[in-house]
N, C-alpha and C positions, 0 to 999 in steps of 0.2 A: 612277653615277661619270660625271662630262663628263671631256672628252679632256683641257682645259686641269689637270684634276684629278688625271687620272694620269699626263702627262705629267710634272708639276711631281714630283708623289712619286716616280714611279720612277727621276730623276735625285739629287734632292734627298735621300733615305735613303741612296743610296750615299755620303753622306759620313760621314767616321768623326762619330761622337757625334750624329749624329742621328737623331731619330726622329720619326713621325708618330705625329696625335693627329687624333680626331674634334674639329672645330670649332664651337664654340657656335653660329655662323652659316649653315649648311652648306656645308659644306666639311671642309680639310685645314689641320692646322697641324705648322709644322712647328721640331722643339727642337736647341739645340746644349743639352747636358744639360738643365738645369731654364730654360735663356732661351730666348724664343721668337725666332727670325730668319725667319719670316714666314709667312703664310699663304694658301692661296688660296680664293676663293669659288666656289661649282659656279656657272659662268657666266664665269668668268676674270678675276674681277676680283681679284687679287695685290696685299695689303699687307704692307708691310715696315716694320717699324722700324729708323730711322738714329741716330744723335746728332746736334740740332739742324744742326752745320754743314755735316757730310754731305747729308742730308736739304737743305739751302740748294744746295748746289753741285748735285744731282740736281735742282730743280726750277731752278735758273738754265739749265742746258746742256736741259732738257727731256726727261731721260731720266727721272722719272718726274713725277708729278701729286702735287699736296696728298690727306691724304686726306680725304672726304667730310665724318668726321663730329666730328676733332679735327684741326682743319687747320693750328692752332696750335703742334702736338707735333712728332716727331722720326718721325713714321707717315709715309710712302708710300703712292701708288695705280698701279697701272702694271695695261691690260687687255690682256686676251690673247684677239682676237677670230680671228686668224688663224692659223694652225701657223706662220707665217714671225716672230711675234711672241715664240715662245715662250723661244728663245736671249735674248731679251733679259728676261725675266723670270726665267731661271735664271741671269742674270749680276747681277742687282741680288739675285737671294736668294743667290748666291757671296761677293759684296761685303757683305752682312749677316754671313753664317755667319766669314767674314775675323778679325773684328774676336775674336770667341770664339777660336777659332781660334788666334790672335793671341797673346791675351791671357791663355789659357791653355796651352801652350806652355811647355816646357821650354826650348823657344829658338826666343823670338819675335822675331828678328831671321830668322834660316832662316826661320821660318812668312810673316811680313813679304815678305822676296822671294820666295817659292815664289807667294804668292798671286797677290802686285804680277805678277807673268809671265805668271801662268794666267788673271789678270782683263785681262792688258795694262791697267795702270792709267796712266794719264797725269795731270801736274796737274790739278786742286786734288786728285782723289781718293787721289794717293798720301802724299800728304802726309798729308790725313786721317786715312787706316789705320796708317798708322808711329804718331800717339799711343795706341795700344792696342802695342806693345812695349816692357816695361821696361824704362828705363834709357835708352830713344832720348832724342833731345835736346830732342823734345818735352815729357818729362817730368823733366830732370833741372834740378833745382831748385823744382820743385815735385810734390812724392812723389807728389799723389792726382791730377795731372792725367792721367791714364789711365787714373785709377777715373772719374772724372765723367760720361764719355758714356754707358755702362754704366747708371751709375746715372740719368742724361738719361732712360734708356731706358726702366726698370724704370718711372722716373713715368707717361713717355708712355703707356707699357701700360695701368696704373692709370687713368689717363685716358681711352682707349680703352674701358674694361672699361663706367664710368662714363656715360659718353654714348650705349650700349649700353641703356644699360637704360632 
């Protein structure tokens, strides 16, 4: 196991509800309960699924790259080549984690505030993450609004598995 995989696993698996599994394409996959929050390949390629709006904002700000196999999905890629890049990979993974932590919490607004502070989120990421808070302004008037990003990520995950075959 190389240093990128080990460092990410050491950090990500201390987060509540996160477990690590072998990834089919050489690396480690991280899940929040049954939902994948991302994976890292041997060699430092970190792939993370996001709702498309969040993925688009990450790409627009140069914080991640399109996934090479499924570029028109919510999947992003970040390459960790040097020790000083691991913190950004962890930030991206935590951003992915935060939406599940918020959605599955009994107090989503509180978890949203905690995660936003921990990640030092600014716009547009703060608003995009807030969509996962049940009863937020983003989903009042549209009871499915906070479900749609999660469902899109699941569809994109299926597309990624299909592209790899």
